[in-house]
mmCIF file of the N, C-alpha and C atoms, coordinates in Angstrom:
data_MODEL
# 
_entry.id   MODEL 
# 
loop_
_atom_site.group_PDB 
_atom_site.id 
_atom_site.type_symbol 
_atom_site.label_atom_id 
_atom_site.label_alt_id 
_atom_site.label_comp_id 
_atom_site.label_asym_id 
_atom_site.label_entity_id 
_atom_site.label_seq_id 
_atom_site.pdbx_PDB_ins_code 
_atom_site.Cartn_x 
_atom_site.Cartn_y 
_atom_site.Cartn_z 
_atom_site.occupancy 
_atom_site.B_iso_or_equiv 
_atom_site.pdbx_formal_charge 
_atom_site.auth_seq_id 
_atom_site.auth_comp_id 
_atom_site.auth_asym_id 
_atom_site.auth_atom_id 
_atom_site.pdbx_PDB_model_num 
ATOM 1   N N  . MET A 1 1  ? -6.646  13.117 12.939 1.00 0.00 ? 1  MET A N  1 
ATOM 2   C CA . MET A 1 1  ? -7.720  13.896 12.401 1.00 0.00 ? 1  MET A CA 1 
ATOM 3   C C  . MET A 1 1  ? -7.547  14.069 10.888 1.00 0.00 ? 1  MET A C  1 
ATOM 4   N N  . ALA A 1 2  ? -6.313  14.177 10.459 1.00 0.00 ? 2  ALA A N  1 
ATOM 5   C CA . ALA A 1 2  ? -6.076  14.342 9.027  1.00 0.00 ? 2  ALA A CA 1 
ATOM 6   C C  . ALA A 1 2  ? -6.509  13.097 8.262  1.00 0.00 ? 2  ALA A C  1 
ATOM 7   N N  . ALA A 1 3  ? -6.225  11.911 8.801  1.00 0.00 ? 3  ALA A N  1 
ATOM 8   C CA . ALA A 1 3  ? -6.621  10.669 8.133  1.00 0.00 ? 3  ALA A CA 1 
ATOM 9   C C  . ALA A 1 3  ? -8.145  10.567 8.064  1.00 0.00 ? 3  ALA A C  1 
ATOM 10  N N  . GLN A 1 4  ? -8.813  10.913 9.156  1.00 0.00 ? 4  GLN A N  1 
ATOM 11  C CA . GLN A 1 4  ? -10.276 10.873 9.173  1.00 0.00 ? 4  GLN A CA 1 
ATOM 12  C C  . GLN A 1 4  ? -10.851 11.856 8.158  1.00 0.00 ? 4  GLN A C  1 
ATOM 13  N N  . THR A 1 5  ? -10.291 13.049 8.091  1.00 0.00 ? 5  THR A N  1 
ATOM 14  C CA . THR A 1 5  ? -10.775 14.056 7.152  1.00 0.00 ? 5  THR A CA 1 
ATOM 15  C C  . THR A 1 5  ? -10.578 13.587 5.716  1.00 0.00 ? 5  THR A C  1 
ATOM 16  N N  . LEU A 1 6  ? -9.428  12.991 5.423  1.00 0.00 ? 6  LEU A N  1 
ATOM 17  C CA . LEU A 1 6  ? -9.179  12.456 4.081  1.00 0.00 ? 6  LEU A CA 1 
ATOM 18  C C  . LEU A 1 6  ? -10.202 11.378 3.746  1.00 0.00 ? 6  LEU A C  1 
ATOM 19  N N  . CYS A 1 7  ? -10.466 10.483 4.698  1.00 0.00 ? 7  CYS A N  1 
ATOM 20  C CA . CYS A 1 7  ? -11.416 9.393  4.455  1.00 0.00 ? 7  CYS A CA 1 
ATOM 21  C C  . CYS A 1 7  ? -12.834 9.929  4.248  1.00 0.00 ? 7  CYS A C  1 
ATOM 22  N N  . LEU A 1 8  ? -13.220 10.949 5.019  1.00 0.00 ? 8  LEU A N  1 
ATOM 23  C CA . LEU A 1 8  ? -14.545 11.529 4.853  1.00 0.00 ? 8  LEU A CA 1 
ATOM 24  C C  . LEU A 1 8  ? -14.679 12.240 3.506  1.00 0.00 ? 8  LEU A C  1 
ATOM 25  N N  . ALA A 1 9  ? -13.632 12.955 3.095  1.00 0.00 ? 9  ALA A N  1 
ATOM 26  C CA . ALA A 1 9  ? -13.652 13.623 1.787  1.00 0.00 ? 9  ALA A CA 1 
ATOM 27  C C  . ALA A 1 9  ? -13.712 12.595 0.665  1.00 0.00 ? 9  ALA A C  1 
ATOM 28  N N  . ALA A 1 10 ? -12.967 11.512 0.797  1.00 0.00 ? 10 ALA A N  1 
ATOM 29  C CA . ALA A 1 10 ? -12.996 10.448 -0.213 1.00 0.00 ? 10 ALA A CA 1 
ATOM 30  C C  . ALA A 1 10 ? -14.392 9.843  -0.301 1.00 0.00 ? 10 ALA A C  1 
ATOM 31  N N  . HIS A 1 11 ? -15.016 9.587  0.839  1.00 0.00 ? 11 HIS A N  1 
ATOM 32  C CA . HIS A 1 11 ? -16.373 9.023  0.863  1.00 0.00 ? 11 HIS A CA 1 
ATOM 33  C C  . HIS A 1 11 ? -17.338 9.948  0.143  1.00 0.00 ? 11 HIS A C  1 
ATOM 34  N N  . ASP A 1 12 ? -17.185 11.241 0.352  1.00 0.00 ? 12 ASP A N  1 
ATOM 35  C CA . ASP A 1 12 ? -18.045 12.226 -0.308 1.00 0.00 ? 12 ASP A CA 1 
ATOM 36  C C  . ASP A 1 12 ? -17.886 12.168 -1.827 1.00 0.00 ? 12 ASP A C  1 
ATOM 37  N N  . MET A 1 13 ? -16.742 11.686 -2.287 1.00 0.00 ? 13 MET A N  1 
ATOM 38  C CA . MET A 1 13 ? -16.475 11.574 -3.727 1.00 0.00 ? 13 MET A CA 1 
ATOM 39  C C  . MET A 1 13 ? -16.789 10.174 -4.262 1.00 0.00 ? 13 MET A C  1 
ATOM 40  N N  . GLY A 1 14 ? -17.386 9.316  -3.414 1.00 0.00 ? 14 GLY A N  1 
ATOM 41  C CA . GLY A 1 14 ? -17.755 7.976  -3.848 1.00 0.00 ? 14 GLY A CA 1 
ATOM 42  C C  . GLY A 1 14 ? -16.646 6.951  -3.726 1.00 0.00 ? 14 GLY A C  1 
ATOM 43  N N  . LEU A 1 15 ? -15.580 7.298  -3.025 1.00 0.00 ? 15 LEU A N  1 
ATOM 44  C CA . LEU A 1 15 ? -14.447 6.386  -2.847 1.00 0.00 ? 15 LEU A CA 1 
ATOM 45  C C  . LEU A 1 15 ? -14.544 5.675  -1.502 1.00 0.00 ? 15 LEU A C  1 
ATOM 46  N N  . GLY A 1 16 ? -13.972 4.486  -1.443 1.00 0.00 ? 16 GLY A N  1 
ATOM 47  C CA . GLY A 1 16 ? -13.878 3.742  -0.196 1.00 0.00 ? 16 GLY A CA 1 
ATOM 48  C C  . GLY A 1 16 ? -12.465 3.842  0.341  1.00 0.00 ? 16 GLY A C  1 
ATOM 49  N N  . THR A 1 17 ? -12.323 3.788  1.657  1.00 0.00 ? 17 THR A N  1 
ATOM 50  C CA . THR A 1 17 ? -11.004 3.850  2.294  1.00 0.00 ? 17 THR A CA 1 
ATOM 51  C C  . THR A 1 17 ? -10.934 2.854  3.438  1.00 0.00 ? 17 THR A C  1 
ATOM 52  N N  . VAL A 1 18 ? -9.722  2.514  3.801  1.00 0.00 ? 18 VAL A N  1 
ATOM 53  C CA . VAL A 1 18 ? -9.475  1.764  5.031  1.00 0.00 ? 18 VAL A CA 1 
ATOM 54  C C  . VAL A 1 18 ? -8.123  2.222  5.567  1.00 0.00 ? 18 VAL A C  1 
ATOM 55  N N  . ILE A 1 19 ? -8.107  2.585  6.855  1.00 0.00 ? 19 ILE A N  1 
ATOM 56  C CA . ILE A 1 19 ? -6.867  3.026  7.499  1.00 0.00 ? 19 ILE A CA 1 
ATOM 57  C C  . ILE A 1 19 ? -6.192  1.795  8.091  1.00 0.00 ? 19 ILE A C  1 
ATOM 58  N N  . MET A 1 20 ? -4.939  1.566  7.700  1.00 0.00 ? 20 MET A N  1 
ATOM 59  C CA . MET A 1 20 ? -4.183  0.416  8.187  1.00 0.00 ? 20 MET A CA 1 
ATOM 60  C C  . MET A 1 20 ? -3.041  0.903  9.071  1.00 0.00 ? 20 MET A C  1 
ATOM 61  N N  . GLY A 1 21 ? -2.924  0.320  10.244 1.00 0.00 ? 21 GLY A N  1 
ATOM 62  C CA . GLY A 1 21 ? -1.854  0.678  11.155 1.00 0.00 ? 21 GLY A CA 1 
ATOM 63  C C  . GLY A 1 21 ? -0.801  -0.415 11.275 1.00 0.00 ? 21 GLY A C  1 
ATOM 64  N N  . VAL A 1 22 ? -1.070  -1.574 10.692 1.00 0.00 ? 22 VAL A N  1 
ATOM 65  C CA . VAL A 1 22 ? -0.134  -2.693 10.759 1.00 0.00 ? 22 VAL A CA 1 
ATOM 66  C C  . VAL A 1 22 ? 0.344   -3.012 9.348  1.00 0.00 ? 22 VAL A C  1 
ATOM 67  N N  . PHE A 1 23 ? 1.620   -2.775 9.113  1.00 0.00 ? 23 PHE A N  1 
ATOM 68  C CA . PHE A 1 23 ? 2.234   -3.074 7.822  1.00 0.00 ? 23 PHE A CA 1 
ATOM 69  C C  . PHE A 1 23 ? 3.739   -3.094 8.027  1.00 0.00 ? 23 PHE A C  1 
ATOM 70  N N  . ASP A 1 24 ? 4.488   -3.550 7.041  1.00 0.00 ? 24 ASP A N  1 
ATOM 71  C CA . ASP A 1 24 ? 5.950   -3.616 7.135  1.00 0.00 ? 24 ASP A CA 1 
ATOM 72  C C  . ASP A 1 24 ? 6.506   -2.200 6.954  1.00 0.00 ? 24 ASP A C  1 
ATOM 73  N N  . ARG A 1 25 ? 6.522   -1.459 8.043  1.00 0.00 ? 25 ARG A N  1 
ATOM 74  C CA . ARG A 1 25 ? 6.902   -0.042 8.004  1.00 0.00 ? 25 ARG A CA 1 
ATOM 75  C C  . ARG A 1 25 ? 8.283   0.188  7.398  1.00 0.00 ? 25 ARG A C  1 
ATOM 76  N N  . PRO A 1 26 ? 9.345   -0.478 7.858  1.00 0.00 ? 26 PRO A N  1 
ATOM 77  C CA . PRO A 1 26 ? 10.674  -0.217 7.286  1.00 0.00 ? 26 PRO A CA 1 
ATOM 78  C C  . PRO A 1 26 ? 10.735  -0.477 5.775  1.00 0.00 ? 26 PRO A C  1 
ATOM 79  N N  . ALA A 1 27 ? 10.133  -1.564 5.330  1.00 0.00 ? 27 ALA A N  1 
ATOM 80  C CA . ALA A 1 27 ? 10.171  -1.893 3.897  1.00 0.00 ? 27 ALA A CA 1 
ATOM 81  C C  . ALA A 1 27 ? 9.405   -0.854 3.083  1.00 0.00 ? 27 ALA A C  1 
ATOM 82  N N  . LEU A 1 28 ? 8.266   -0.430 3.574  1.00 0.00 ? 28 LEU A N  1 
ATOM 83  C CA . LEU A 1 28 ? 7.477   0.558  2.850  1.00 0.00 ? 28 LEU A CA 1 
ATOM 84  C C  . LEU A 1 28 ? 8.151   1.925  2.856  1.00 0.00 ? 28 LEU A C  1 
ATOM 85  N N  . GLU A 1 29 ? 8.788   2.274  3.965  1.00 0.00 ? 29 GLU A N  1 
ATOM 86  C CA . GLU A 1 29 ? 9.524   3.547  4.017  1.00 0.00 ? 29 GLU A CA 1 
ATOM 87  C C  . GLU A 1 29 ? 10.682  3.544  3.010  1.00 0.00 ? 29 GLU A C  1 
ATOM 88  N N  . ARG A 1 30 ? 11.350  2.403  2.869  1.00 0.00 ? 30 ARG A N  1 
ATOM 89  C CA . ARG A 1 30 ? 12.418  2.303  1.860  1.00 0.00 ? 30 ARG A CA 1 
ATOM 90  C C  . ARG A 1 30 ? 11.843  2.400  0.455  1.00 0.00 ? 30 ARG A C  1 
ATOM 91  N N  . PHE A 1 31 ? 10.752  1.674  0.192  1.00 0.00 ? 31 PHE A N  1 
ATOM 92  C CA . PHE A 1 31 ? 10.132  1.659  -1.130 1.00 0.00 ? 31 PHE A CA 1 
ATOM 93  C C  . PHE A 1 31 ? 9.662   3.059  -1.544 1.00 0.00 ? 31 PHE A C  1 
ATOM 94  N N  . LEU A 1 32 ? 9.123   3.812  -0.602 1.00 0.00 ? 32 LEU A N  1 
ATOM 95  C CA . LEU A 1 32 ? 8.606   5.149  -0.884 1.00 0.00 ? 32 LEU A CA 1 
ATOM 96  C C  . LEU A 1 32 ? 9.654   6.248  -0.724 1.00 0.00 ? 32 LEU A C  1 
ATOM 97  N N  . ASN A 1 33 ? 10.886  5.851  -0.391 1.00 0.00 ? 33 ASN A N  1 
ATOM 98  C CA . ASN A 1 33 ? 11.978  6.811  -0.188 1.00 0.00 ? 33 ASN A CA 1 
ATOM 99  C C  . ASN A 1 33 ? 11.624  7.886  0.843  1.00 0.00 ? 33 ASN A C  1 
ATOM 100 N N  . ILE A 1 34 ? 11.075  7.448  1.966  1.00 0.00 ? 34 ILE A N  1 
ATOM 101 C CA . ILE A 1 34 ? 10.729  8.368  3.053  1.00 0.00 ? 34 ILE A CA 1 
ATOM 102 C C  . ILE A 1 34 ? 12.027  8.818  3.721  1.00 0.00 ? 34 ILE A C  1 
ATOM 103 N N  . PRO A 1 35 ? 12.250  10.119 3.895  1.00 0.00 ? 35 PRO A N  1 
ATOM 104 C CA . PRO A 1 35 ? 13.479  10.599 4.549  1.00 0.00 ? 35 PRO A CA 1 
ATOM 105 C C  . PRO A 1 35 ? 13.649  10.012 5.952  1.00 0.00 ? 35 PRO A C  1 
ATOM 106 N N  . ALA A 1 36 ? 14.886  9.879  6.390  1.00 0.00 ? 36 ALA A N  1 
ATOM 107 C CA . ALA A 1 36 ? 15.189  9.245  7.677  1.00 0.00 ? 36 ALA A CA 1 
ATOM 108 C C  . ALA A 1 36 ? 14.580  9.995  8.855  1.00 0.00 ? 36 ALA A C  1 
ATOM 109 N N  . ASP A 1 37 ? 14.364  11.299 8.718  1.00 0.00 ? 37 ASP A N  1 
ATOM 110 C CA . ASP A 1 37 ? 13.809  12.075 9.840  1.00 0.00 ? 37 ASP A CA 1 
ATOM 111 C C  . ASP A 1 37 ? 12.271  12.052 9.851  1.00 0.00 ? 37 ASP A C  1 
ATOM 112 N N  . GLN A 1 38 ? 11.658  11.229 8.992  1.00 0.00 ? 38 GLN A N  1 
ATOM 113 C CA . GLN A 1 38 ? 10.201  11.094 8.950  1.00 0.00 ? 38 GLN A CA 1 
ATOM 114 C C  . GLN A 1 38 ? 9.842   9.613  9.035  1.00 0.00 ? 38 GLN A C  1 
ATOM 115 N N  . GLU A 1 39 ? 8.612   9.325  9.443  1.00 0.00 ? 39 GLU A N  1 
ATOM 116 C CA . GLU A 1 39 ? 8.162   7.937  9.478  1.00 0.00 ? 39 GLU A CA 1 
ATOM 117 C C  . GLU A 1 39 ? 6.682   7.850  9.147  1.00 0.00 ? 39 GLU A C  1 
ATOM 118 N N  . LEU A 1 40 ? 6.284   6.715  8.604  1.00 0.00 ? 40 LEU A N  1 
ATOM 119 C CA . LEU A 1 40 ? 4.880   6.472  8.289  1.00 0.00 ? 40 LEU A CA 1 
ATOM 120 C C  . LEU A 1 40 ? 4.145   6.104  9.576  1.00 0.00 ? 40 LEU A C  1 
ATOM 121 N N  . MET A 1 41 ? 2.976   6.681  9.751  1.00 0.00 ? 41 MET A N  1 
ATOM 122 C CA . MET A 1 41 ? 2.171   6.363  10.926 1.00 0.00 ? 41 MET A CA 1 
ATOM 123 C C  . MET A 1 41 ? 0.952   5.519  10.558 1.00 0.00 ? 41 MET A C  1 
ATOM 124 N N  . ALA A 1 42 ? 0.479   5.673  9.343  1.00 0.00 ? 42 ALA A N  1 
ATOM 125 C CA . ALA A 1 42 ? -0.683  4.913  8.899  1.00 0.00 ? 42 ALA A CA 1 
ATOM 126 C C  . ALA A 1 42 ? -0.641  4.817  7.382  1.00 0.00 ? 42 ALA A C  1 
ATOM 127 N N  . LEU A 1 43 ? -1.315  3.838  6.882  1.00 0.00 ? 43 LEU A N  1 
ATOM 128 C CA . LEU A 1 43 ? -1.429  3.620  5.449  1.00 0.00 ? 43 LEU A CA 1 
ATOM 129 C C  . LEU A 1 43 ? -2.917  3.616  5.129  1.00 0.00 ? 43 LEU A C  1 
ATOM 130 N N  . ILE A 1 44 ? -3.324  4.388  4.128  1.00 0.00 ? 44 ILE A N  1 
ATOM 131 C CA . ILE A 1 44 ? -4.740  4.469  3.786  1.00 0.00 ? 44 ILE A CA 1 
ATOM 132 C C  . ILE A 1 44 ? -4.938  3.927  2.373  1.00 0.00 ? 44 ILE A C  1 
ATOM 133 N N  . ALA A 1 45 ? -5.649  2.805  2.286  1.00 0.00 ? 45 ALA A N  1 
ATOM 134 C CA . ALA A 1 45 ? -6.018  2.259  0.986  1.00 0.00 ? 45 ALA A CA 1 
ATOM 135 C C  . ALA A 1 45 ? -7.236  3.040  0.490  1.00 0.00 ? 45 ALA A C  1 
ATOM 136 N N  . LEU A 1 46 ? -7.255  3.331  -0.807 1.00 0.00 ? 46 LEU A N  1 
ATOM 137 C CA . LEU A 1 46 ? -8.284  4.183  -1.385 1.00 0.00 ? 46 LEU A CA 1 
ATOM 138 C C  . LEU A 1 46 ? -8.712  3.599  -2.720 1.00 0.00 ? 46 LEU A C  1 
ATOM 139 N N  . GLY A 1 47 ? -10.000 3.536  -2.971 1.00 0.00 ? 47 GLY A N  1 
ATOM 140 C CA . GLY A 1 47 ? -10.466 3.029  -4.256 1.00 0.00 ? 47 GLY A CA 1 
ATOM 141 C C  . GLY A 1 47 ? -11.969 3.050  -4.361 1.00 0.00 ? 47 GLY A C  1 
ATOM 142 N N  . TYR A 1 48 ? -12.468 2.685  -5.524 1.00 0.00 ? 48 TYR A N  1 
ATOM 143 C CA . TYR A 1 48 ? -13.908 2.621  -5.739 1.00 0.00 ? 48 TYR A CA 1 
ATOM 144 C C  . TYR A 1 48 ? -14.403 1.254  -5.277 1.00 0.00 ? 48 TYR A C  1 
ATOM 145 N N  . PRO A 1 49 ? -15.374 1.229  -4.380 1.00 0.00 ? 49 PRO A N  1 
ATOM 146 C CA . PRO A 1 49 ? -15.862 -0.061 -3.873 1.00 0.00 ? 49 PRO A CA 1 
ATOM 147 C C  . PRO A 1 49 ? -16.682 -0.805 -4.917 1.00 0.00 ? 49 PRO A C  1 
ATOM 148 N N  . ASP A 1 50 ? -16.609 -2.139 -4.884 1.00 0.00 ? 50 ASP A N  1 
ATOM 149 C CA . ASP A 1 50 ? -17.419 -2.987 -5.768 1.00 0.00 ? 50 ASP A CA 1 
ATOM 150 C C  . ASP A 1 50 ? -18.871 -3.032 -5.317 1.00 0.00 ? 50 ASP A C  1 
ATOM 151 N N  . GLU A 1 51 ? -19.090 -2.823 -4.022 1.00 0.00 ? 51 GLU A N  1 
ATOM 152 C CA . GLU A 1 51 ? -20.440 -2.895 -3.470 1.00 0.00 ? 51 GLU A CA 1 
ATOM 153 C C  . GLU A 1 51 ? -20.568 -1.896 -2.331 1.00 0.00 ? 51 GLU A C  1 
ATOM 154 N N  . THR A 1 52 ? -21.792 -1.621 -1.943 1.00 0.00 ? 52 THR A N  1 
ATOM 155 C CA . THR A 1 52 ? -22.058 -0.729 -0.820 1.00 0.00 ? 52 THR A CA 1 
ATOM 156 C C  . THR A 1 52 ? -22.874 -1.507 0.201  1.00 0.00 ? 52 THR A C  1 
ATOM 157 N N  . PRO A 1 53 ? -22.205 -2.109 1.184  1.00 0.00 ? 53 PRO A N  1 
ATOM 158 C CA . PRO A 1 53 ? -22.939 -2.892 2.183  1.00 0.00 ? 53 PRO A CA 1 
ATOM 159 C C  . PRO A 1 53 ? -23.749 -1.977 3.092  1.00 0.00 ? 53 PRO A C  1 
ATOM 160 N N  . PRO A 1 54 ? -24.791 -2.512 3.708  1.00 0.00 ? 54 PRO A N  1 
ATOM 161 C CA . PRO A 1 54 ? -25.573 -1.688 4.632  1.00 0.00 ? 54 PRO A CA 1 
ATOM 162 C C  . PRO A 1 54 ? -24.734 -1.340 5.866  1.00 0.00 ? 54 PRO A C  1 
ATOM 163 N N  . ALA A 1 55 ? -25.038 -0.204 6.457  1.00 0.00 ? 55 ALA A N  1 
ATOM 164 C CA . ALA A 1 55 ? -24.330 0.213  7.672  1.00 0.00 ? 55 ALA A CA 1 
ATOM 165 C C  . ALA A 1 55 ? -24.653 -0.758 8.802  1.00 0.00 ? 55 ALA A C  1 
ATOM 166 N N  . PRO A 1 56 ? -23.672 -1.068 9.657  1.00 0.00 ? 56 PRO A N  1 
ATOM 167 C CA . PRO A 1 56 ? -23.951 -1.965 10.784 1.00 0.00 ? 56 PRO A CA 1 
ATOM 168 C C  . PRO A 1 56 ? -24.919 -1.300 11.769 1.00 0.00 ? 56 PRO A C  1 
ATOM 169 N N  . ARG A 1 57 ? -25.668 -2.114 12.485 1.00 0.00 ? 57 ARG A N  1 
ATOM 170 C CA . ARG A 1 57 ? -26.615 -1.606 13.477 1.00 0.00 ? 57 ARG A CA 1 
ATOM 171 C C  . ARG A 1 57 ? -25.841 -0.935 14.612 1.00 0.00 ? 57 ARG A C  1 
ATOM 172 N N  . ARG A 1 58 ? -26.268 0.229  15.006 1.00 0.00 ? 58 ARG A N  1 
ATOM 173 C CA . ARG A 1 58 ? -25.598 0.961  16.086 1.00 0.00 ? 58 ARG A CA 1 
ATOM 174 C C  . ARG A 1 58 ? -25.975 0.384  17.441 1.00 0.00 ? 58 ARG A C  1 
ATOM 175 N N  . LYS A 1 59 ? -25.012 0.427  18.364 1.00 0.00 ? 59 LYS A N  1 
ATOM 176 C CA . LYS A 1 59 ? -25.288 0.008  19.739 1.00 0.00 ? 59 LYS A CA 1 
ATOM 177 C C  . LYS A 1 59 ? -26.022 1.135  20.452 1.00 0.00 ? 59 LYS A C  1 
ATOM 178 N N  . ASP A 1 60 ? -26.872 0.763  21.404 1.00 0.00 ? 60 ASP A N  1 
ATOM 179 C CA . ASP A 1 60 ? -27.599 1.785  22.136 1.00 0.00 ? 60 ASP A CA 1 
ATOM 180 C C  . ASP A 1 60 ? -26.669 2.473  23.149 1.00 0.00 ? 60 ASP A C  1 
ATOM 181 N N  . VAL A 1 61 ? -27.059 3.636  23.587 1.00 0.00 ? 61 VAL A N  1 
ATOM 182 C CA . VAL A 1 61 ? -26.237 4.471  24.459 1.00 0.00 ? 61 VAL A CA 1 
ATOM 183 C C  . VAL A 1 61 ? -25.894 3.743  25.764 1.00 0.00 ? 61 VAL A C  1 
ATOM 184 N N  . GLN A 1 62 ? -26.843 3.015  26.326 1.00 0.00 ? 62 GLN A N  1 
ATOM 185 C CA . GLN A 1 62 ? -26.610 2.323  27.594 1.00 0.00 ? 62 GLN A CA 1 
ATOM 186 C C  . GLN A 1 62 ? -25.518 1.260  27.473 1.00 0.00 ? 62 GLN A C  1 
ATOM 187 N N  . THR A 1 63 ? -25.352 0.678  26.314 1.00 0.00 ? 63 THR A N  1 
ATOM 188 C CA . THR A 1 63 ? -24.298 -0.320 26.095 1.00 0.00 ? 63 THR A CA 1 
ATOM 189 C C  . THR A 1 63 ? -22.924 0.342  26.022 1.00 0.00 ? 63 THR A C  1 
ATOM 190 N N  . LEU A 1 64 ? -22.875 1.543  25.474 1.00 0.00 ? 64 LEU A N  1 
ATOM 191 C CA . LEU A 1 64 ? -21.601 2.211  25.241 1.00 0.00 ? 64 LEU A CA 1 
ATOM 192 C C  . LEU A 1 64 ? -21.122 3.094  26.386 1.00 0.00 ? 64 LEU A C  1 
ATOM 193 N N  . LEU A 1 65 ? -22.050 3.675  27.143 1.00 0.00 ? 65 LEU A N  1 
ATOM 194 C CA . LEU A 1 65 ? -21.670 4.680  28.124 1.00 0.00 ? 65 LEU A CA 1 
ATOM 195 C C  . LEU A 1 65 ? -22.187 4.369  29.514 1.00 0.00 ? 65 LEU A C  1 
ATOM 196 N N  . SER A 1 66 ? -21.435 4.812  30.495 1.00 0.00 ? 66 SER A N  1 
ATOM 197 C CA . SER A 1 66 ? -21.906 4.793  31.879 1.00 0.00 ? 66 SER A CA 1 
ATOM 198 C C  . SER A 1 66 ? -21.377 6.052  32.556 1.00 0.00 ? 66 SER A C  1 
ATOM 199 N N  . PHE A 1 67 ? -22.044 6.472  33.592 1.00 0.00 ? 67 PHE A N  1 
ATOM 200 C CA . PHE A 1 67 ? -21.664 7.675  34.314 1.00 0.00 ? 67 PHE A CA 1 
ATOM 201 C C  . PHE A 1 67 ? -21.530 7.320  35.779 1.00 0.00 ? 67 PHE A C  1 
ATOM 202 N N  . LYS A 1 68 ? -20.369 7.616  36.358 1.00 0.00 ? 68 LYS A N  1 
ATOM 203 C CA . LYS A 1 68 ? -20.146 7.318  37.775 1.00 0.00 ? 68 LYS A CA 1 
ATOM 204 C C  . LYS A 1 68 ? -19.981 8.607  38.552 1.00 0.00 ? 68 LYS A C  1 
ATOM 205 N N  . ARG A 1 69 ? -20.702 8.700  39.654 1.00 0.00 ? 69 ARG A N  1 
ATOM 206 C CA . ARG A 1 69 ? -20.577 9.834  40.558 1.00 0.00 ? 69 ARG A CA 1 
ATOM 207 C C  . ARG A 1 69 ? -20.392 9.249  41.941 1.00 0.00 ? 69 ARG A C  1 
ATOM 208 N N  . GLY A 1 70 ? -19.234 9.467  42.528 1.00 0.00 ? 70 GLY A N  1 
ATOM 209 C CA . GLY A 1 70 ? -18.971 8.888  43.849 1.00 0.00 ? 70 GLY A CA 1 
ATOM 210 C C  . GLY A 1 70 ? -18.962 7.375  43.772 1.00 0.00 ? 70 GLY A C  1 
ATOM 211 N N  . GLN A 1 71 ? -19.768 6.716  44.604 1.00 0.00 ? 71 GLN A N  1 
ATOM 212 C CA . GLN A 1 71 ? -19.828 5.265  44.645 1.00 0.00 ? 71 GLN A CA 1 
ATOM 213 C C  . GLN A 1 71 ? -20.953 4.688  43.803 1.00 0.00 ? 71 GLN A C  1 
ATOM 214 N N  . SER A 1 72 ? -21.871 5.532  43.340 1.00 0.00 ? 72 SER A N  1 
ATOM 215 C CA . SER A 1 72 ? -23.007 5.003  42.577 1.00 0.00 ? 72 SER A CA 1 
ATOM 216 C C  . SER A 1 72 ? -22.765 5.088  41.084 1.00 0.00 ? 72 SER A C  1 
ATOM 217 N N  . THR A 1 73 ? -23.363 4.184  40.360 1.00 0.00 ? 73 THR A N  1 
ATOM 218 C CA . THR A 1 73 ? -23.285 4.171  38.898 1.00 0.00 ? 73 THR A CA 1 
ATOM 219 C C  . THR A 1 73 ? -24.669 4.471  38.357 1.00 0.00 ? 73 THR A C  1 
ATOM 220 N N  . ILE A 1 74 ? -24.746 5.390  37.430 1.00 0.00 ? 74 ILE A N  1 
ATOM 221 C CA . ILE A 1 74 ? -26.028 5.747  36.813 1.00 0.00 ? 74 ILE A CA 1 
ATOM 222 C C  . ILE A 1 74 ? -26.116 5.090  35.459 1.00 0.00 ? 74 ILE A C  1 
# 
């Protein structure tokens, strides 16, 4: 939730973000001098975007959700 809140606040200020979960964690922890009792969980790149692409088309509710009650699917 903290990462999402940071990204939303950055967007409000005209900044772009991307949350990265795959990176060389041990090397970055050494580079940033992260204490041994702590670890990085995510890396957030932050900056001013060169362009503002249009938002992708949203999927309709029926594609994303289903409701099951007993043996029937609604």
